[in-house]
All heavy atoms as an XYZ file, in Angstrom:
639
protein
N       0.841     -1.158      0.026
C      -0.026     -0.029      0.015
C       0.891      1.273      0.006
O       0.566      2.202     -0.698
C      -0.951      0.028      1.254
C      -2.001     -0.971      1.179
C      -2.884     -0.965      2.429
O      -2.665     -0.056      3.310
O      -3.732     -1.785      2.542
N       1.940      1.278      0.760
C       2.758      2.465      0.936
C       3.512      2.776     -0.323
O       3.735      3.900     -0.722
C       3.650      2.353      2.121
C       2.975      2.123      3.450
N       1.866      2.744      3.771
C       3.294      1.267      4.416
C       1.465      2.312      4.953
N       2.300      1.437      5.393
N       3.899      1.732     -1.070
C       4.638      1.872     -2.245
C       3.766      2.436     -3.374
O       4.188      3.339     -4.148
N       2.505      1.974     -3.385
C       1.557      2.556     -4.356
C       1.294      3.975     -4.090
O       1.272      4.815     -4.953
C       0.266      1.691     -4.364
C       0.578      0.324     -4.924
C      -0.802      2.370     -5.214
C      -0.603     -0.647     -4.744
N       1.131      4.277     -2.800
C       0.867      5.690     -2.408
C       2.060      6.584     -2.758
O       1.854      7.651     -3.292
C       0.651      5.699     -0.899
C       0.204      7.103     -0.352
C      -1.142      7.484     -0.818
C       0.255      7.075      1.145
N       3.256      6.116     -2.524
C       4.477      6.889     -2.850
C       4.554      7.108     -4.400
O       4.868      8.202     -4.885
N       4.237      6.082     -5.182
C       4.270      6.224     -6.623
C       3.231      7.184     -7.091
O       3.478      8.042     -7.973
C       3.980      4.849     -7.276
C       3.795      4.952     -8.798
C       4.919      5.127     -9.602
C       2.517      4.892     -9.316
C       4.699      5.269    -10.981
C       2.335      5.033    -10.662
C       3.414      5.119    -11.501
O       3.197      5.356    -12.868
N       1.997      7.134     -6.574
C       0.943      8.093     -6.906
C       1.382      9.566     -6.542
O       1.080     10.456     -7.351
C      -0.386      7.707     -6.269
S      -1.056      6.229     -6.987
N       1.951      9.728     -5.390
C       2.378     11.117     -4.972
C       3.463     11.641     -5.865
O       3.354     12.769     -6.309
C       2.754     11.095     -3.507
C       1.612     10.935     -2.457
C       2.248     10.932     -1.111
C       0.720     12.179     -2.583
N       4.400     10.804     -6.238
C       5.476     11.274     -7.090
C       4.956     11.594     -8.481
O       5.366     12.528     -9.150
C       6.678     10.300     -7.148
O       6.168      9.044     -7.593
C       7.349     10.215     -5.807
N       3.960     10.781     -8.924
C       3.282     11.056    -10.217
C       2.512     12.333    -10.257
O       2.634     13.074    -11.255
C       2.354      9.848    -10.523
O       1.611     10.109    -11.699
N       1.910     12.654     -9.146
C       1.128     13.880     -9.096
C       2.063     15.065     -9.064
O       1.809     16.072     -9.844
C       0.243     13.933     -7.839
C      -0.909     12.873     -7.985
C      -0.360     15.302     -7.618
C      -1.710     12.603     -6.753
N       3.209     15.000     -8.401
C       4.106     16.078     -8.396
C       4.740     16.291     -9.724
O       5.082     17.352    -10.146
C       5.198     15.890     -7.235
C       4.632     16.137     -5.837
C       4.747     15.160     -4.897
C       4.041     17.370     -5.559
C       4.236     15.429     -3.651
C       3.604     17.579     -4.279
C       3.654     16.608     -3.336
N       4.973     15.158    -10.362
C       5.529     15.156    -11.780
C       4.563     15.847    -12.700
O       4.960     16.642    -13.568
N       3.227     15.673    -12.520
C       2.270     16.325    -13.344
C       2.286     17.843    -13.145
O       2.125     18.567    -14.048
C       0.846     15.737    -13.064
C       0.640     14.310    -13.466
C       0.757     14.176    -15.050
O       0.403     15.022    -15.766
N       1.279     13.000    -15.398
N       2.480     18.214    -11.859
C       2.645     19.629    -11.657
C       3.806     20.217    -12.309
O       3.695     21.350    -12.958
C       2.872     19.936    -10.106
C       1.507     19.890     -9.322
C       1.374     18.960     -8.266
C       0.530     20.816     -9.578
C       0.226     19.040     -7.512
C      -0.660     20.833     -8.827
C      -0.809     19.920     -7.837
N       4.942     19.539    -12.339
C       6.068     20.064    -12.918
C       6.045     20.062    -14.478
O       6.758     20.874    -15.087
C       7.349     19.317    -12.439
O       7.269     17.988    -12.979
N       5.253     19.165    -15.057
C       5.122     19.118    -16.462
C       3.985     19.891    -17.081
O       3.623     19.611    -18.227
C       5.020     17.616    -16.916
C       6.357     16.894    -16.717
C       6.244     15.475    -17.310
N       5.240     14.660    -16.722
C       5.425     13.861    -15.636
N       6.652     13.777    -15.045
N       4.483     13.157    -15.138
N       3.395     20.798    -16.330
C       2.204     21.436    -16.759
C       2.520     22.340    -18.032
O       1.755     22.395    -18.924
C       1.590     22.258    -15.659
C       0.277     22.941    -16.120
S      -0.807     23.444    -14.732
C       0.291     24.577    -13.789
N       3.648     23.050    -17.993
C       3.934     23.968    -19.106
C       4.269     23.114    -20.394
O       3.849     23.501    -21.481
C       5.130     24.840    -18.717
O       6.244     24.073    -18.436
N       4.902     21.955    -20.213
C       5.210     21.137    -21.413
C       4.004     20.459    -21.912
O       3.915     20.145    -23.112
C       6.319     20.054    -21.061
O       5.769     19.224    -19.985
C       7.612     20.754    -20.696
N       2.942     20.210    -21.066
C       1.789     19.564    -21.582
C       0.965     20.503    -22.496
O       0.293     20.064    -23.427
C       0.889     19.171    -20.365
N       1.087     21.799    -22.282
C       0.355     22.742    -23.127
C       1.313     23.501    -24.133
O       0.823     24.403    -24.829
C      -0.287     23.810    -22.204
C      -1.385     23.220    -21.409
C      -1.276     22.835    -20.105
C      -2.704     23.060    -21.982
C      -2.280     22.318    -19.368
C      -3.649     22.551    -21.202
C      -3.498     22.145    -19.944
N       2.497     23.004    -24.247
C       3.407     23.592    -25.223
C       2.917     23.481    -26.726
O       3.130     24.524    -27.431
C       4.822     23.000    -25.043
N       2.360     22.375    -27.094
C       1.867     22.327    -28.525
C       0.753     23.354    -28.879
O       0.472     23.576    -29.954
C       1.372     20.914    -28.679
C       2.005     20.175    -27.584
C       2.262     21.070    -26.453
N       0.199     23.900    -27.808
C      -0.986     24.783    -28.084
C      -0.700     26.224    -27.770
O      -1.395     26.996    -27.239
C      -2.179     24.394    -27.123
C      -2.524     22.933    -27.289
C      -2.208     22.010    -26.302
C      -3.249     22.482    -28.319
C      -2.508     20.636    -26.407
C      -3.553     21.155    -28.531
C      -3.201     20.251    -27.506
N       0.565     26.680    -28.175
C       0.999     28.064    -27.946
C       0.182     29.045    -28.710
O       0.021     30.216    -28.286
C       2.448     28.184    -28.366
C       3.410     27.566    -27.378
C       4.885     27.884    -27.796
C       5.889     27.226    -26.905
N       7.202     27.484    -27.321
N      -0.381     28.659    -29.832
C      -1.151     29.548    -30.680
C      -2.488     30.037    -30.051
O      -2.975     31.039    -30.426
C      -1.390     28.938    -32.036
N      -2.948     29.267    -29.149
C      -4.290     29.610    -28.573
C      -4.114     29.905    -27.062
O      -3.159     29.552    -26.437
C      -5.306     28.537    -28.770
C      -4.896     27.197    -28.204
C      -5.611     28.313    -30.277
C      -5.917     26.051    -28.180
N      -5.131     30.566    -26.522
C      -5.084     30.897    -25.050
C      -5.574     29.691    -24.268
O      -6.657     29.201    -24.410
C      -6.018     32.032    -24.810
C      -6.006     32.490    -23.363
O      -4.974     32.275    -22.677
O      -6.959     33.047    -22.849
N      -4.660     29.135    -23.466
C      -4.935     27.947    -22.726
C      -5.097     28.226    -21.186
O      -4.842     27.297    -20.415
C      -3.885     26.839    -22.920
O      -2.640     27.308    -22.666
C      -3.956     26.363    -24.409
N      -5.300     29.449    -20.865
C      -5.329     29.774    -19.400
C      -6.327     28.951    -18.637
O      -6.010     28.438    -17.591
C      -5.620     31.286    -19.226
O      -4.669     32.005    -20.069
C      -5.520     31.710    -17.784
N      -7.600     28.886    -19.147
C      -8.586     28.129    -18.392
C      -8.272     26.655    -18.398
O      -8.555     25.968    -17.405
C      -9.991     28.348    -19.012
C     -10.501     29.765    -18.849
C     -11.854     29.949    -19.598
C     -10.736     30.058    -17.402
N      -7.681     26.133    -19.454
C      -7.321     24.749    -19.461
C      -6.167     24.457    -18.457
O      -6.226     23.433    -17.847
C      -6.871     24.342    -20.910
C      -7.889     24.578    -21.934
N      -8.021     25.768    -22.596
C      -8.891     23.777    -22.385
C      -9.047     25.682    -23.472
N      -9.543     24.459    -23.420
N      -5.237     25.351    -18.317
C      -4.210     25.180    -17.384
C      -4.780     25.231    -15.926
O      -4.335     24.472    -15.077
C      -3.130     26.265    -17.541
C      -2.224     25.976    -18.746
C      -1.187     27.153    -18.869
C      -0.264     26.902    -20.054
N       0.778     27.932    -20.216
N      -5.759     26.153    -15.696
C      -6.392     26.158    -14.455
C      -7.119     24.910    -14.139
O      -7.095     24.427    -12.986
C      -7.303     27.386    -14.359
C      -6.707     28.773    -14.172
C      -7.692     29.831    -14.255
C      -5.910     28.880    -12.927
N      -7.853     24.364    -15.097
C      -8.498     23.107    -14.889
C      -7.513     21.936    -14.653
O      -7.732     21.116    -13.771
C      -9.351     22.747    -16.106
N      -6.390     21.940    -15.363
C      -5.392     20.898    -15.178
C      -4.794     21.025    -13.827
O      -4.652     20.003    -13.076
C      -4.326     21.152    -16.231
C      -3.220     20.179    -16.295
C      -3.228     19.039    -17.031
C      -1.987     20.347    -15.573
C      -2.228     18.124    -17.145
C      -0.993     19.488    -15.594
C      -1.089     18.362    -16.371
O      -0.039     17.451    -16.470
N      -4.536     22.231    -13.308
C      -3.990     22.505    -11.984
C      -4.997     22.070    -10.937
O      -4.632     21.432     -9.926
C      -3.576     23.922    -11.843
C      -3.049     24.308    -10.491
C      -1.714     24.009    -10.159
C      -3.788     24.936     -9.532
C      -1.202     24.213     -8.986
C      -3.263     25.255     -8.254
C      -1.955     24.885     -7.977
N      -6.240     22.359    -11.165
C      -7.337     22.056    -10.229
C      -7.423     20.482    -10.064
O      -7.580     19.965     -8.963
C      -8.655     22.640    -10.615
N      -7.366     19.825    -11.212
C      -7.454     18.309    -11.092
C      -6.212     17.752    -10.437
O      -6.322     16.753     -9.706
C      -7.581     17.724    -12.557
C      -9.014     17.971    -13.204
C      -8.961     17.523    -14.635
C     -10.023     17.228    -12.446
N      -5.094     18.313    -10.643
C      -3.826     17.873     -9.935
C      -4.016     18.078     -8.405
O      -3.651     17.217     -7.637
C      -2.680     18.569    -10.450
S      -2.098     17.962    -12.148
N      -4.593     19.168     -8.070
C      -4.836     19.524     -6.664
C      -5.866     18.558     -6.037
O      -5.686     18.073     -4.887
C      -5.271     20.959     -6.484
C      -4.185     21.984     -6.696
S      -2.830     21.834     -5.625
C      -3.588     22.349     -4.098
N      -6.844     18.245     -6.817
C      -7.895     17.292     -6.273
C      -7.194     15.873     -6.109
O      -7.416     15.223     -5.130
C      -9.102     17.193     -7.254
C     -10.010     16.029     -6.975
C      -9.876     18.482     -7.156
N      -6.382     15.522     -7.031
C      -5.686     14.252     -6.902
C      -4.829     14.234     -5.678
O      -4.698     13.271     -4.966
C      -4.867     13.949     -8.202
O      -5.652     13.849     -9.307
N      -4.071     15.340     -5.463
C      -3.136     15.435     -4.288
C      -4.013     15.377     -2.991
O      -3.573     14.683     -2.089
C      -2.361     16.776     -4.409
C      -1.383     17.002     -3.292
C      -0.311     15.948     -3.235
C      -0.750     18.393     -3.425
N      -5.098     16.112     -2.966
C      -5.932     16.043     -1.713
C      -6.507     14.682     -1.505
O      -6.497     14.179     -0.317
C      -7.066     17.072     -1.922
N      -6.852     13.989     -2.572
C      -7.311     12.583     -2.420
C      -6.279     11.672     -1.863
O      -6.470     10.838     -0.978
C      -7.873     12.104     -3.805
C      -8.367     10.658     -3.791
C      -9.609     10.389     -3.276
C      -7.560      9.648     -4.328
C     -10.156      9.104     -3.325
C      -8.071      8.394     -4.333
C      -9.373      8.104     -3.876
O      -9.843      6.818     -3.870
N      -5.048     11.814     -2.409
C      -3.998     10.993     -1.862
C      -3.602     11.323     -0.403
O      -3.297     10.387      0.359
C      -2.730     11.121     -2.807
C      -2.943     10.597     -4.204
S      -3.547      8.893     -4.280
C      -2.216      8.030     -3.404
N      -3.565     12.626     -0.110
C      -3.298     13.003      1.331
C      -4.389     12.485      2.240
O      -4.116     12.097      3.414
C      -3.109     14.473      1.414
C      -1.808     14.992      0.748
C      -1.765     16.478      0.797
C      -0.558     14.421      1.347
N      -5.585     12.470      1.801
C      -6.726     11.959      2.619
C      -6.518     10.533      2.896
O      -6.653     10.089      4.039
C      -8.059     12.197      1.873
C      -9.222     11.567      2.538
C      -9.805     12.066      3.626
C      -9.723     10.351      1.942
C     -10.834     11.452      4.291
C     -10.806      9.754      2.652
C     -11.399     10.335      3.732
O     -12.446      9.674      4.274
N      -6.116      9.733      1.886
C      -5.823      8.317      2.163
C      -4.636      8.065      2.983
O      -4.588      7.181      3.756
C      -5.846      7.596      0.805
C      -7.195      7.301      0.194
N      -8.021      6.365      0.746
C      -7.894      7.851     -0.725
C      -9.136      6.303      0.093
N      -9.109      7.272     -0.832
N      -3.585      8.891      2.778
C      -2.414      8.755      3.627
C      -2.749      9.037      5.025
O      -2.217      8.403      5.975
C      -1.301      9.714      3.128
N      -3.606     10.032      5.353
C      -4.048     10.293      6.661
C      -4.848      9.163      7.250
O      -4.667      8.750      8.409
C      -4.850     11.613      6.695
O      -5.376     11.834      7.942
N      -5.747      8.600      6.390
C      -6.498      7.382      6.881
C      -5.672      6.227      7.218
O      -6.012      5.404      8.111
N      -4.453      6.100      6.575
C      -3.570      5.016      6.867
C      -2.687      5.234      8.078
O      -1.877      4.436      8.451
C      -2.713      4.635      5.647
C      -3.437      3.928      4.512
S      -2.356      3.316      3.341
C      -2.298      4.572      2.113
N      -2.773      6.422      8.596
C      -1.932      6.840      9.718
C      -0.524      7.262      9.360
O       0.393      7.308     10.178
N      -0.314      7.683      8.065
C       0.959      8.107      7.578
C       1.270      9.565      7.861
O       2.432     10.043      7.725
C       1.122      7.784      6.145
C       1.047      6.277      5.750
C       1.160      6.153      4.233
C       2.233      5.516      6.465
N       0.198     10.392      8.110
C       0.420     11.764      8.335
C       0.157     12.046      9.813
O      -0.771     11.517     10.438
C      -0.621     12.538      7.488
C      -0.395     12.523      5.965
C      -1.407     13.324      5.250
C       0.960     12.938      5.548
N       0.908     12.896     10.380
C       0.711     13.329     11.830
C      -0.468     14.274     11.983
O      -0.262     15.474     11.943
C       2.039     13.930     12.253
C       2.590     14.479     10.966
C       2.141     13.613      9.819
N      -1.640     13.714     12.184
C      -2.787     14.606     12.217
C      -3.512     14.721     13.600
O      -4.382     15.545     13.822
C      -3.860     14.090     11.247
O      -4.215     12.748     11.500
C      -3.396     14.280      9.819
N      -3.070     13.863     14.517
C      -3.660     13.951     15.862
C      -2.644     14.434     16.828
O      -1.418     14.455     16.616
C      -4.151     12.568     16.280
O      -3.039     11.642     16.411
N      -3.158     14.874     18.036
C      -2.230     15.477     19.037
C      -1.220     14.374     19.590
O      -0.136     14.753     19.899
C      -3.017     16.055     20.155
O      -3.823     15.001     20.771
N      -1.596     13.112     19.576
C      -0.699     12.069     20.032
C       0.491     11.938     19.104
O       1.538     11.401     19.541
N       0.433     12.394     17.906
C       1.578     12.284     17.008
C       2.693     13.277     17.348
O       3.832     13.046     16.909
C       1.124     12.509     15.551
C       0.198     11.483     15.062
O       0.319     10.330     15.471
O      -0.695     11.780     14.257
N       2.319     14.304     18.128
C       3.285     15.320     18.467
C       3.710     15.367     19.929
O       4.307     16.259     20.407
C       2.680     16.653     18.102
C       2.313     16.799     16.610
C       1.092     16.601     16.094
C       3.174     17.060     15.563
N       1.178     16.714     14.772
C       2.424     17.062     14.401
C       4.589     17.315     15.473
C       2.980     17.201     13.122
C       5.086     17.568     14.243
C       4.332     17.465     13.078
N       3.340     14.225     20.620
C       3.632     14.143     22.104
C       5.068     14.239     22.434
O       5.446     14.778     23.458
C       2.933     12.846     22.617
C       2.814     12.973     24.158
C       3.729     11.646     22.317
C       1.540     13.753     24.601
N       5.941     13.821     21.557
C       7.348     13.898     21.826
C       7.902     15.310     21.842
O       8.955     15.544     22.411
C       8.136     13.138     20.724
N       7.171     16.276     21.287
C       7.595     17.637     21.224
C       7.071     18.489     22.363
O       7.377     19.664     22.490
C       7.252     18.258     19.875
C       7.875     17.626     18.741
C       7.189     16.767     17.884
C       9.285     17.711     18.474
C       7.786     16.108     16.870
C       9.877     17.091     17.437
C       9.137     16.206     16.663
O       9.695     15.628     15.618
N       6.230     17.920     23.200
C       5.711     18.679     24.411
C       6.755     18.530     25.507
O       7.149     17.452     25.903
C       4.416     18.075     24.842
C       3.349     18.215     23.790
C       3.890     18.729     26.107
C       2.001     17.495     24.081
N       7.246     19.664     26.002
C       8.233     19.661     26.998
C       7.660     19.052     28.367
O       6.566     19.323     28.715
C       8.655     21.095     27.254
C       7.554     21.895     26.680
C       6.892     21.039     25.681
N       8.497     18.298     29.008
C       8.011     17.636     30.312
C       8.544     18.524     31.392
O       9.614     19.177     31.283
C       8.548     16.250     30.420
O       9.990     16.238     30.334
C       8.001     15.312     29.311
N       7.809     18.493     32.499
C       8.202     19.241     33.745
C       8.274     18.180     34.850
O       7.528     17.264     34.988
C       7.180     20.256     34.071
O       5.883     19.676     34.251
C       7.141     21.355     32.967
N       9.336     18.393     35.652
C       9.535     17.512     36.834
C       8.669     18.059     37.966
O       8.820     19.270     38.326
C      10.962     17.446     37.199
C      11.844     16.743     36.257
O      11.253     15.856     35.561
O      13.011     17.079     35.999
N       7.832     17.287     38.551
C       7.013     17.675     39.598
C       7.540     17.113     40.915
O       7.698     15.830     41.000
C       5.540     17.191     39.376
C       5.023     17.854     38.120
C       4.663     17.585     40.565
C       3.656     17.331     37.690
N       7.802     17.928     41.873
C       8.369     17.499     43.190
C       7.176     17.311     44.062
O       6.299     18.200     44.238
C       9.317     18.560     43.703
N       7.093     16.132     44.612
C       5.953     15.822     45.528
C       6.550     15.591     46.907
O       7.566     15.041     47.104
C       5.259     14.551     45.050
C       4.073     14.743     44.276
C       3.290     13.522     43.941
O       2.913     12.787     44.926
O       3.177     13.235     42.773
N       5.685     16.003     47.865
C       6.059     15.797     49.257
C       4.756     15.392     49.977
O       3.811     16.083     49.907
C       6.645     17.087     49.901
C       6.962     16.874     51.295
N       8.013     16.090     51.705
C       6.378     17.312     52.489
C       8.071     16.059     53.056
N       7.124     16.771     53.492
N       4.768     14.245     50.545
C       3.595     13.740     51.282
C       3.951     13.519     52.750
O       5.036     13.172     53.081
C       3.132     12.439     50.652
N       2.964     13.958     53.576
C       3.207     13.729     55.040
C       1.855     13.277     55.564
O       0.834     13.523     55.027
C       3.673     15.072     55.666
O       2.675     16.045     55.534
N       1.990     12.647     56.714
C       0.787     12.070     57.395
C       1.110     11.152     58.440
O       2.281     10.952     58.765
N       0.132     10.673     59.037
C       0.323      9.633     60.155
C      -0.302      8.411     59.772
O      -1.396      8.282     59.280
C      -0.436     10.249     61.424
C      -0.324      9.206     62.569
C       0.166     11.572     61.798
N       0.424      7.276     59.990
C      -0.085      5.971     59.679
C      -0.376      5.332     61.037
O       0.309      5.338     61.942
C       0.997      5.159     59.001
C       1.310      5.557     57.560
C       2.410      4.677     56.995
C       0.116      5.395     56.623
N      -1.544      4.710     61.087
C      -1.943      4.017     62.331
C      -1.667      2.522     62.290
O      -1.760      1.785     61.475
C      -3.432      4.178     62.641
C      -3.704      5.642     63.067
O      -2.829      6.307     63.485
N      -4.932      5.971     62.905
């Protein structure tokens, strides 16, 4: 599962980087809206993959994931009393 997720994420980032080359053959026409749609679909794909990564527990989304970064304090206790 993790390998497939990694492949899909790298593929999506590759699509982002190749956006200008994907529309290079269409220089003669205005492709602004097409590029926006392409970018939006890439963003939806990225959001979908991040949602599934979160569902698998691969993203630190809960407070327990950050517990190591909470500073600890030493509490000095003193108890006194009488035992019968």
